[in-house]
N, C-alpha and C positions, 0 to 999 in steps of 0.2 A: 642590439648591434648584430650585424651579420658577419660571418667569417669570410675572408677573401684570401686567395693565394696571390702573392705579389712576386713577380720576377724582377730582379734588379741587377744592374751591373755590379760586379764584385767591388769595384772602387766606391760606388755609392753606398753599398752596405757597410763597407769598412768605415766610411766617414760617419754614417748614422750610428753604428755601434760605438764608435769613439765618443760621440756626443752623449750616448746613453751612459757609458762608463763614467764620463765626467759630470754626470747628473744634470746635463742641460735638458734632458728629456727623461721621463720615468721609464720609457720602454720604446722599442722599435715601433710598436703599434701606435703609441702616443705621437711619435714623430710623424708617422705616415698620416694619421688623422689630421694633425695640424697642417701638414703640407697640402693635403687634399682640400681642407677648409680654405687655406690661403689661396690656392689656385682657383677654386670656385668663386671666391670673393673677387679676385682679380678679373676673372672672365665676366662676371656680372657687371663690374665697374666698367670694363672696356665696352661691353654691349650697351650699357647706359650712355656712355660718352658718345658712342657711334650714333645712337638714336637721337641724342640731343643735337649733335652736329648736323644730322640729316634734317631734323626738325627746324633748326635755325637756318640751314641752307635754303629751305623752302620759304623762308621769310616769316615764319610764325613766331620766331623768338622775339621780334620787336613788339608784338601785340601785348604781351604781359611777361615781363622779365621774371617776376616772382614765381610763375607757374611753369616756366620752360622745362625744368627737369621732370615735373610731375606729368605734364602733357606729352612728353616725348616718348612714352612707352605705354603699353596696354595697362589699364587699371587693375586687371586681375593678375598681372604678372607678380611673381614673388617679390620683385624689387620694391614694389609699392609698400609692402609690409616692412621692408628693411630700411626705408628712407626716413 
C-alpha cells in the first residue's frame, strides 16, 4: 500500500470518525479504501453500461444477445477479468 494525504470537508471527517467509533469501520483508512473501491466499481459499471448501450444502438446487440456485454468493450480491458 502507498501512503496518501487526503483533504476532506470537516463534516465528512466527523461522520467518518463517528462510523469508526461505532465500529462500522476499523479505521478511517479502511473507510477510505472501501469508498474508493466502491467508486471505482461504480465507474467501471457505468462505463460498461455506456459501451453496451452504444454497441446495441449500433445494431450489434441483435446479432448475439449472449455476447453483447463481452463484445461491447475491449478484450484487454480490466473489466473482462472482472465479469
